[in-house]
C-alpha positions, 0 to 999 in steps of 0.5 A, spaced: 565 714 840 565 707 839 560 705 833 556 700 837 550 700 832 555 697 826 555 690 830 547 689 831 547 682 828 553 680 832 549 682 839 543 678 836 547 672 834 550 671 841 544 672 845 541 666 840 547 662 842 545 662 849 537 662 848 536 657 843 539 651 847 536 654 853 529 654 850 530 647 847 531 644 854 526 648 857 520 646 852 523 639 852 525 637 859 522 643 863 524 645 870 525 640 876 521 643 881 523 642 888 518 640 894 516 648 895 512 647 888 510 639 888 509 638 896 513 633 900 519 632 904 526 633 904 531 631 908 539 632 908 542 627 912 550 626 914 553 619 915 559 618 919 561 612 916 561 609 909 556 604 907 551 607 912 547 610 907 544 603 905 540 605 911 536 610 907 532 605 903 531 600 909 528 605 913 524 607 908 521 600 906 520 599 913 515 605 914 512 604 907 515 611 905 515 613 897 522 616 896 522 620 890 529 621 889 536 620 893 542 624 891 549 625 894 551 632 894 558 634 893 559 635 900 558 628 902 551 628 905 545 625 902 539 629 900 532 624 900 526 627 897 519 623 899 512 624 897 507 627 902 506 623 908 504 623 915 508 626 920 509 620 925 512 616 919 517 621 918 519 621 925 519 614 925 524 614 919 529 619 922 529 614 928 530 608 924 536 611 920 539 613 927 538 607 930 541 603 924 547 607 923 553 608 928 555 613 930 548 616 928 547 619 922 545 627 923 539 630 920 542 637 917 535 639 914 528 637 914 523 641 910 516 639 909 511 642 904 504 641 903 501 640 896 496 646 896 501 650 899 506 648 893 501 649 888 499 656 891 506 658 891 507 657 883 501 661 882 503 667 886 510 666 882 507 667 875 502 672 877 507 676 881 512 676 874 506 678 870 504 684 874 512 686 875 513 686 867 506 690 865 508 695 871 515 696 868 513 696 861 507 702 863 512 705 868 518 706 863 513 708 857 510 713 861 517 716 864 520 716 857 514 719 854 514 713 848 512 706 848 518 704 844 523 705 850 518 701 855 517 695 850 525 695 848 526 695 856 521 689 857 524 685 851 531 685 854 528 683 861 524 677 857 531 676 854 534 675 861 529 671 864 529 666 858 537 666 859 536 664 867 530 659 865 533 656 860 540 655 864 536 651 869 532 647 864 539 645 862 542 644 869 536 640 871 536 635 866 544 634 866 545 636 874 538 634 876 538 642 879 531 643 882 528 650 882 525 652 889 523 659 893 530 661 892 530 661 885 524 665 885 527 670 889 533 670 884 528 670 878 524 676 880 531 680 883 534 679 875 528 683 873 529 689 877 537 689 875 536 688 868 531 694 867 535 698 872 541 698 868 537 699 861 534 705 864 541 708 865 542 708 858 535 710 856 536 716 860 542 718 857 539 718 850 533 722 852 537 727 855 541 728 848 535 728 844 532 733 848 538 738 847 537 737 840 543 733 838 544 734 831 546 727 829 542 721 827 539 717 832 543 711 831 549 715 833 546 718 839 545 711 841 552 709 840 554 715 844 550 714 850 552 707 850 560 709 850 559 714 856 555 709 860 558 702 859 564 703 863 559 705 869 555 699 867 561 694 867 564 697 874 557 696 877 556 690 875 563 687 877 562 689 884 556 684 884 559 679 880 565 678 885 560 678 891 556 672 888 562 669 886 564 669 893 557 666 895 558 661 889 564 658 892 564 659 899 557 660 901 555 653 902 550 648 898 544 651 901 544 657 897 549 655 892 544 655 886 541 661 888 547 665 888 548 661 881 542 664 878 543 671 881 550 671 877 547 668 871 542 673 871 547 679 873 551 677 867 545 677 862 542 683 865 549 687 864 549 684 857 542 686 855 542 693 857 547 695 852 546 690 847 539 688 847 535 693 849 538 699 845 539 695 839 532 694 839 530 701 840 535 703 834 532 698 829 525 700 831 527 707 830 530 705 823 523 701 821 519 708 823 523 712 818 523 707 812 516 707 814 515 714 813 
């Protein structure tokens, strides 16, 4: 049996090294919302010849469009973001670019979202996350007949969510990565994965307590972790390998979605064993000292 309980302070130190920079970036810079949340038009253009990208600014000025940003991707395409405009202006903008380039530039992606829809999506995302966290807290507490298990599971879940948010705050500041609806999907998926692994460990702890194991609670937790950590790592690695393949070969449209899932999966695997369970052990120690 591995004595995981002896190194509780190391686990919290590692979490702090990841969380603190992310939280500072989140508080100072925030996330970079995509047009899914702010409203506007996103267009991705592929130019056949070098230098044709100048047609973007020329065509925008001709139509009186307000460009938010023009960004070159690692694939050589250009992503153009602009504020909400009439459909006629967007169509004329595309035609002007096609006419100004030889051969004509190819429009790979064209997305338009209204500002009202973007605001509604943001509100629904926050509401969905809040409802899910509350439901998980109540369900785990009911299933294990102890509020300690529910609070510990939610603490690990919040740890994972903050890791993902903090990572994308840093990526948004230094690499101009934006969060969109795919990020919301990865964000909510991280919540389910985090609790899934935590419940496996908690269930083993509950079984040993029910059997009346004659050993301290810390030792019960150590034994439960020792027995389940191999399964957790094996399960997580199968997901991590798949996500790495998506990051490397999946294309630019889903690359950051896969990276968000990858960060959440790694953090969820870590927090189930080294955040949720240590919190449960510390809570038990505090209760015994209080008595």
